[in-house]
C-alpha positions as CSV (number, residue, x, y, z in Angstrom):
1,M,92.9,66.0,31.5
2,S,89.9,64.0,30.4
3,E,92.0,61.3,28.6
4,Q,93.7,60.4,32.1
5,T,90.4,59.7,33.7
6,N,88.9,57.6,31.0
7,N,92.2,55.5,30.8
8,I,91.2,52.9,33.2
9,P,93.5,49.7,33.3
10,E,92.2,46.6,32.4
11,K,94.0,44.5,35.0
12,D,93.2,46.8,38.0
13,L,91.4,44.9,40.7
14,A,89.5,47.7,41.8
15,S,87.8,48.5,38.4
16,N,87.5,45.1,36.9
17,W,85.3,43.1,39.1
18,V,85.4,39.9,37.0
19,S,89.0,39.6,37.1
20,S,89.1,40.4,40.9
21,S,86.3,37.7,41.7
22,K,88.3,35.2,39.6
23,F,91.6,36.1,41.5
24,L,89.9,35.9,44.7
25,F,88.1,32.5,43.9
26,Y,91.4,31.0,43.0
27,L,93.1,32.4,46.0
28,H,90.6,30.8,48.2
29,V,90.8,27.5,46.7
30,F,94.6,27.6,46.9
31,C,94.3,28.5,50.6
32,I,91.9,25.7,51.3
33,L,93.9,23.2,49.1
34,A,97.0,24.3,51.3
35,F,95.4,23.7,54.5
36,V,94.0,20.5,53.6
37,L,97.4,19.2,52.2
38,G,99.3,20.5,55.4
39,G,96.7,18.9,57.8
40,C,97.1,15.6,55.8
41,Y,100.8,15.6,56.0
42,R,100.6,16.6,59.6
43,L,98.4,13.6,60.3
44,Y,100.9,11.5,58.3
45,D,104.0,12.8,60.2
46,Q,102.4,12.4,63.7
47,G,100.4,9.3,62.8
48,Y,99.1,6.6,65.1
49,K,102.1,5.0,66.8
50,G,100.4,1.8,67.7
51,K,98.6,0.3,70.8
52,P,99.9,1.2,74.0
53,D,100.5,-1.5,76.8
54,V,98.3,-0.2,79.7
55,E,97.8,-1.9,82.8
56,V,93.8,-2.2,83.5
57,Q,92.5,-3.0,86.9
58,G,90.7,-6.3,87.1
59,S,87.4,-4.8,88.3
60,S,87.3,-2.5,85.1
61,Q,87.5,-5.0,82.5
62,Y,84.5,-6.2,80.2
63,K,84.4,-9.4,82.4
64,P,85.4,-8.0,85.6
65,D,87.5,-10.4,88.1
66,Y,86.2,-9.5,91.8
67,K,88.0,-11.1,94.8
């Protein structure tokens, strides 16, 4: 019975905090990297389409035209 309680697997995340913290660190790095790359792809895919042709009133321009 005592042999079963002393036999702790080395790769168990609950008992080995060094391997679990390394695993969680790489998991966080992967998730952040995936989030950043996904955002960059989204910006690339739906990028700036160009300056739209907008009609602006004469009184709202930088040098306004008054009647």
